[in-house]
C-alpha positions as CSV (number, residue, x, y, z in Angstrom):
1,M,-0.3,-0.1,0.0
2,K,1.1,3.5,-1.1
3,Y,0.9,6.3,1.4
4,H,1.1,10.2,0.8
5,K,3.9,11.6,2.3
6,N,1.4,13.8,4.5
7,V,1.2,10.5,6.3
8,Y,4.8,10.2,7.2
9,R,5.1,14.2,7.9
10,S,2.2,13.3,10.3
11,L,3.9,10.3,11.8
12,A,7.1,12.3,12.5
13,M,5.1,15.3,14.1
14,I,3.3,12.6,16.6
15,T,7.0,11.3,17.3
16,Q,8.4,14.3,17.9
17,F,5.8,15.4,19.9
18,G,6.7,12.2,22.4
19,I,10.6,12.6,22.1
20,N,9.9,16.4,23.0
21,M,7.9,15.6,26.2
22,L,9.8,12.6,27.3
23,V,13.2,13.5,27.2
24,P,13.2,16.4,29.4
25,I,11.6,14.6,32.0
26,F,13.7,11.3,31.9
27,A,16.9,14.3,32.3
28,C,15.7,16.3,35.0
29,S,14.6,12.9,37.0
30,F,17.9,11.2,36.2
31,I,19.8,14.5,37.4
32,G,17.4,14.9,40.8
33,I,17.8,10.8,41.4
34,F,21.8,12.1,41.3
35,L,21.5,15.0,43.5
36,D,19.8,12.7,46.2
37,R,22.0,10.1,46.1
38,Y,25.3,12.8,46.3
39,L,23.8,14.9,48.9
40,G,22.0,12.0,50.6
41,T,18.4,14.1,50.5
42,S,14.9,13.1,49.2
43,F,13.0,15.7,47.4
44,F,15.2,16.7,44.8
45,M,13.7,14.0,42.1
46,I,10.3,15.2,42.5
47,L,11.2,19.0,42.3
48,F,13.2,17.8,38.8
49,F,10.7,15.8,37.7
50,F,8.0,18.8,38.1
51,I,10.6,21.2,36.3
52,G,11.5,18.6,33.5
53,A,7.3,18.1,32.9
54,L,7.3,22.2,32.7
55,A,10.4,22.2,30.1
56,G,8.6,19.4,28.1
57,G,5.1,21.3,28.3
58,R,7.0,24.5,27.0
59,N,8.7,22.1,24.1
60,I,5.0,20.8,23.0
61,Y,3.8,24.6,23.0
62,I,6.6,26.0,21.0
63,F,6.8,23.4,18.7
64,S,3.0,22.8,17.9
65,K,3.1,26.5,17.6
66,K,5.4,26.6,15.0
67,I,3.3,23.8,12.8
68,F,0.2,25.4,13.2
69,C,1.0,28.9,12.2
70,A,3.2,28.0,9.2
71,A,1.9,28.6,5.8
72,P,0.9,25.1,4.3
73,D,2.7,26.3,0.8
74,R,2.9,22.6,0.0
75,D,-0.9,21.7,0.2
76,I,-2.2,24.4,-2.4
77,R,-3.9,23.2,-5.4
78,P,-4.6,25.6,-8.6
79,R,-7.8,27.3,-8.6
80,T,-10.1,26.5,-11.9
81,N,-12.7,28.3,-13.5
82,S,-16.1,26.8,-14.3
83,R,-14.9,25.2,-17.5
84,G,-11.8,23.3,-15.5
85,D,-9.3,25.5,-17.0
86,L,-6.3,27.0,-14.9
87,N,-6.3,30.7,-13.9
88,S,-3.1,32.2,-15.7
89,S,-1.9,33.4,-11.9
90,D,-2.0,29.8,-10.7
91,T,-0.1,28.1,-13.3
92,S,3.0,28.1,-11.2
93,R,1.6,25.9,-8.1
94,I,0.6,22.9,-10.3
95,E,0.8,19.4,-8.7
96,K,1.1,16.4,-10.4
97,T,-2.1,14.3,-10.0
98,D,-3.8,11.2,-10.9
99,D,-6.5,12.1,-13.4
100,K,-9.2,9.8,-12.4
101,K,-8.8,9.5,-8.4
102,G,-6.6,13.1,-7.7
103,R,-4.2,12.0,-5.7
104,E,-0.7,13.5,-5.6
105,H,2.2,11.4,-7.5
106,E,5.4,11.1,-5.3
């Protein structure tokens, strides 16, 4: 089965969301565990876990803001008039499509 490039882009974005959230949590948790063992305390792990969660939430916010505020230039199809002809101003943005099914060629 052949998928569009948008499917793979979406899967990559979902993976990036997970990585952007989990890496700061794990990194800060391990720093907290190290400090707890080194200093003989028991509260740094909890403190650094929440710092990591806040950092991960910030990363997700920034990443999603970049995604949703970006202009989707690659998904624009040319406009046609009532006869199905391309308008002269839109001929530079023609996408290759399969005439029968209207899908993009890769």
